[in-house]
Structure formats: structure tokens, C-alpha cells
N, C-alpha and C positions, 0 to 999 in steps of 0.2 A: 217535422224533420228530427225532433228530439225522440219522438216514439220509434222512428225508424232506426235511430241509432240504438236504442235499447233492445229492439228486436235483433238487430245484427249482432250485439254482443252476446244475447242469449243463444243465438243460432251458433256462434262461433264457439261459445263454451260447450255446447252440445257436441259439435263436430270435434273438438278437442278431446272430449270424453270417449267419443266413438273411435277416434285415432288411437288414443291410448289402449283402449280394449283390443283393438285390432293387433297392435303391437305386441301386446301380452298373448293373445291367442296364437299369433303366428309363431312367436317365440316357443310356447308350449308345444305346438304342433310339431315344430322342427326338432324339438328336443325328445319328444315322446315317440315319434315315428322313426323307426330305425332308417338310418340313411339308405340301406340297400332296398327298403321299400318306397323310398322317395323317388319313384320312377313313374313314367307313363301319366295317367290321369292324377295321380296323387301329387306328383312334382308339378303338373300344370295347375292344380288347385292351389298348391302352396305359392307358386309364382304369381298366380292371379291375386291371391291374398296380399301378397306384398305390393303388387301393382295398386290394389285398391287403398292400401295404407298410404302409398305415396300420394295418390290422388286426393285422399282426405286431407293429408298434410298440405297439399297446394291450395286446396280450398280454404284451410285455416289461413294461410298466408294471405290469400286473396281477400278474406273477411277482415283481416287486420288491417290491410290497406283500406278497404271500403270504411272501416270504422274511423280510421284516422281522417279520411277525407270528410266523413259526415261529422266528426267532432269539429273539425275546422270551420265547416259550413255553419254549424249550430252557433259556434262562437261568433262567426262573422255576422250572422243574422241578428244575435243578440246585441251587437255592437251597433248595428245599423237601426235597430229598434230603439236603442237608447238615444241615438243621435236624432232619429226622427221625433221622439218624444220631446227632446230639448228644443228641437227647431220648432215644433208645433207650439210649445209653450212661449217661446220667444215670440213667435208670430201672434199669438193670442195677446201678449202684452202690448206689442205694437199696434194691434188693431184697437184695443182697449184704450191705448193713449189717443189714437186718431179719433175715436168716438167722443172722448172727452174733450179734445180740442175743437171738433166740429160742434159741440154743444156750446162752446164759448163764442163761436162766430155768430 
């Protein structure tokens, strides 16, 4: 679970980087291509680029939610593992005490 969390954090970071690059490229393209040439296929390409940028941003937001859920699950499992270890230790003490009592009988 912790490994999955680390992987999603890495993926999120990569996607954030790609999203930032898309934003920069789109901004440069819109500034460098004269508005009168931003028609037809060029306009469609610029629009598609913006659409892809939005999709990447949505993916980042989704990954943030997944990361938060994984973080909560990892923390919950760690708590449960500690509780289990404590319970096992208590059980072992009780069993040891019973074995000691049985030897006296």
C-alpha cells in the first residue's frame, strides 16, 4: 500500500510537470501565431491543446484525491498493525501465565 502511494505521488508529480509544460507551450503558441492565422486547423489544434491541458489538470486533481485516500488507508493499516501487535503481545502474556498456572497444578 505504501509503495502504491509512493508511485501515485511520482505519477502526480510527472503529470503536474506535463500540465505546466502544456500551459507554457499553449501560451507561447497563442502569442506567437498571429490571431488572423489562428483559424481552421491551427485554431482546432490550439483548442485541442487547451482541452488536453484541462484533461491533464483533471487527472492531477483525481490523483490528489487518490493519494489522500491511500495516505488515510496506510495510516489506518499502521494503526491496526500496532493494535494487532499489542493484542498478540497481551495474548502471549496470558498464555504464558496460563502455562505457568497449569504447571503448578
